[in-house]
Each structure stands twice: as C-alpha cells, then as structure tokens.
N, C-alpha and C positions, 0 to 999 in steps of 0.2 A: 130757237123756237122750232118745234116740230109740229106740223099741221095735224090736227086730229080729224074728226068727222067734218064733212062738208055740210053745206046748207046752213041751217040756223044754229047748229051745235057749236059751242065754244071751242076754240083751239085748245090744244094741250100745250100750255105754256111751259117753258123751262125757267127755273129761277135759280141758276147756278153760276151766274157771272161774278157773284161776290159783292155786288152793290146794287141798290135799287135802280139807280139811274142807268147802270149798264144793262139791267134786265129789261128796262123800257127800250133802250137802243136795240137790243136783240130782237124786238118784235118787228123791226123794219123788213119789208119783203125785198127779196132780190128781184122778183118780177111778179106779175100777176096782181090779184086784188089786194086791197088793204086788209091786213089780218085784224086790226083793231075795229074795223067797220063791221056792222052787222049785229043782229040782235044778240045780246048777252055777252059778246066777246070782251069789250072793255071792262064791264062788270066782273067777269070771270077773272081777268088779269088783275084788277084792283084787289080782289079777294085773295088770289094766289100770291100776290106781292106782299100781302100783309098791310096794305094801305087802309083797308077796311076790315074790321073784325069779322070773324066767321059769323054767319047768320045775319049779317046786315042786309036788309031788304033792298039791295041796289036796283033790282029789277023794277022796283016801284018808281024809280026816278026816270022819267021818260026821256029826259035830255041826254042820258048817259050813252045812248046809242046814236046820237046826232051830234049836237054842239060839243058835248064832252069829249067824244072820240076825236073830233076835228082838232080840239085844242091839245089833246095829248099827242096826237100825230105831229102837230106843229112843235111842241116842246121836244119831242123825240128827235126831230130834225135839227133843232138848235143844239141839243146836247150832243147828238152824233157829230155834227160839224165841229163843235168846240173840242170834244175829246180827241178826235182823229187829227185835227190840226195841231192840238198840243203834242200828241205823240210824234208828229212829223216836225216839230220844232217851228211851227208857223203860228201866226196870230190870226185869230178870228174874233174881231172886236164886236161886230154885229151880234154874233151868237152869244158872246159873253155878256153883252148888255141885255139881251132878251133873257138869258137864264138868270141873271142878277135881278132883273125886274120881277120875274115870277117868284124867285126865291125870297123876296122881300115880304111876300104875303104870310099870313099866319097859317101854320100847319093845322091839320084837324085836332080839335080838342077831344081828348079821351078821358075816360073815367073807369074805375073798377067797380063792378057790381057783383052780387052773389047769383050764382046759377041755382038750378033746382037741387043740387047736391050740397050747396053751401059754399062751394069753392069760388074764389074770386076770378072773374073773367073780364076781359077788356071789351069795352063798348065805346061808341061815339057819344060825345056829350050833346050833340045836336044832329040833325039830319045832314048826311054828306053833302059837301059843297065842292064843286069843281075846282075853284080857285085855291082852296085849302089843300086839295089833293095834289094839284099841280105844284104848289109851293113845297110840299114835302119832297117830291122828286127833284125839283130844281135845287133845293137846299142840299140834297144829298150829292148832286153834281158839284156844287160849289165846295162842299166839305172835302170831297174826294180830291179835286184838283188843287186845293190849297194845302193838303196834307202831304208833305215831301215823302213820307214813308209809304203811304198808300199809292201816291202818284208814281213812285218808282217800281211798283208792282203791277202796273198796267201792261197788259200784253194783248197782241192781236193773235187770234187763232191761226195756226199754221196748217189747219186742215184744208184739203182742197175744196174751193168753192165756199168756204165759211169766212165771214167777215166779222164774226163776234169779237168783242173786246171783253176782257175778263181780268179779274184781280188775281195774280199768282200768289197764292198763300203757301205754296209747297215749301218744304224746308230748304232745298237747295236752290229755289227759284229757277228751276229748269223745266217748268211745265210748258209743253208745247201746244196743247189743245184746250179749247174752252171746256171740253168734257172728255174724259178718257173713255166713258161709256159710249159716246156719240162719235165725235171726230176721231178720237184715238182708236176706237174699235174699227171705224171705217178705214183708217190708214192701215191698220194691221191686216185687215182682210184684203186690201188692195195689194199690200206687200206679199202676202201669201199666194195670191193669184199670179202676180209677176214671176215669183219663184217657181211656181208650178208650171207656168207657161215656158220659162227658160229651160226647165228640166225636160219638158216634152219636146223641145226643139233640139235638145243635145243628143 
C-alpha cells in the first residue's frame, strides 16, 4: 500500500498481491495511524478490491467507517498471523479458528443487470453487509492456504522495509519483490546509488 492524500481522502491502495486476502494484509501499517480508519477509506478499499461492484453507494452505509473498519482490521490481523505462521512452519490455531468462523458466513449475493447501454454489469442483490464481505475475504484465505499449488507460491517481499506477502505467478517462480515497479524499482535505485558512491570514492 502506498499512502495517498492525507486528511479525509482515501488511500491509494495497491491490489497486486495476487489474492484478495493478501491485499487486505497489505493494508496493515508499519507504524502510524490505521489506514483503514477514517472517512471513505474502507469503502474505497472494498470497491478497489472488487468486493463491491463499481458504483455501489457504500458511503451511504454509516457503519462502514466505524464498526465495519474495526472488524476488517481484526480479520486482517487473524489472516496476517495465520499466513505468516504457515510460511514459518508454525501453527496458529486461534487465528485459524477465527478465519474459519468468518469464512462460514455467506458471501455477498450478486446478480447481473443491464446498464444504460444494454451491457450486463455486476451488482449486489441486496444492500452490502459487513458479515458477508468479511466472509468473502476469510474464504479466500481458506482457499489459498488449502490449495497446495497456490500455497507453494506464497512469498515474502525481499524489498527493504517491505513486509508484503504475495503470490509468485512468474514463470520461473523467482520473483523477489511484491512489485517490480515499487520495491523492485526502489532496490534498483538503491543499487545504482551504491555503485555511484563506490565509484566516487575510487
């Protein structure tokens, strides 16, 4: 995640981890204020993640900036703990129980409707509900960690100061960074500066 404007403006979320649950994990702050808290931020993330169809009036749901954000932060913590412990070969039973409990809920009901041009577009079958949205993310975590092929592609970013976990879908499975454009580019710039400094000292 890269922070966008401050104040009440939404963050500029990144959705390049390869899985919905990993994208939620990526919203965890290293330090400072909670990125999902604040007017419009969780709603913006839900739309960007595709959990809500474009045009869903999530801003009309007052709880999205309060209780909903708190519940998504809690789920993010359980998923983060579960994924990282699995990567380390350790067991996190409490986290597993919590994720399983949330995954048991029914995901949002969707339906296809015609837009003004006659094309089919996705919309919700009813007003968005927090429990259903949480279930969709928790279920994605369950599906990821119980799929041996996907599980084997989980990687932790090797970029300095980055703790993102991503799905390595590269052909040789040698991807080192969560994003070549972000952490990869940062690493290349740092390498260039080190070479330039070494040449200046020579």
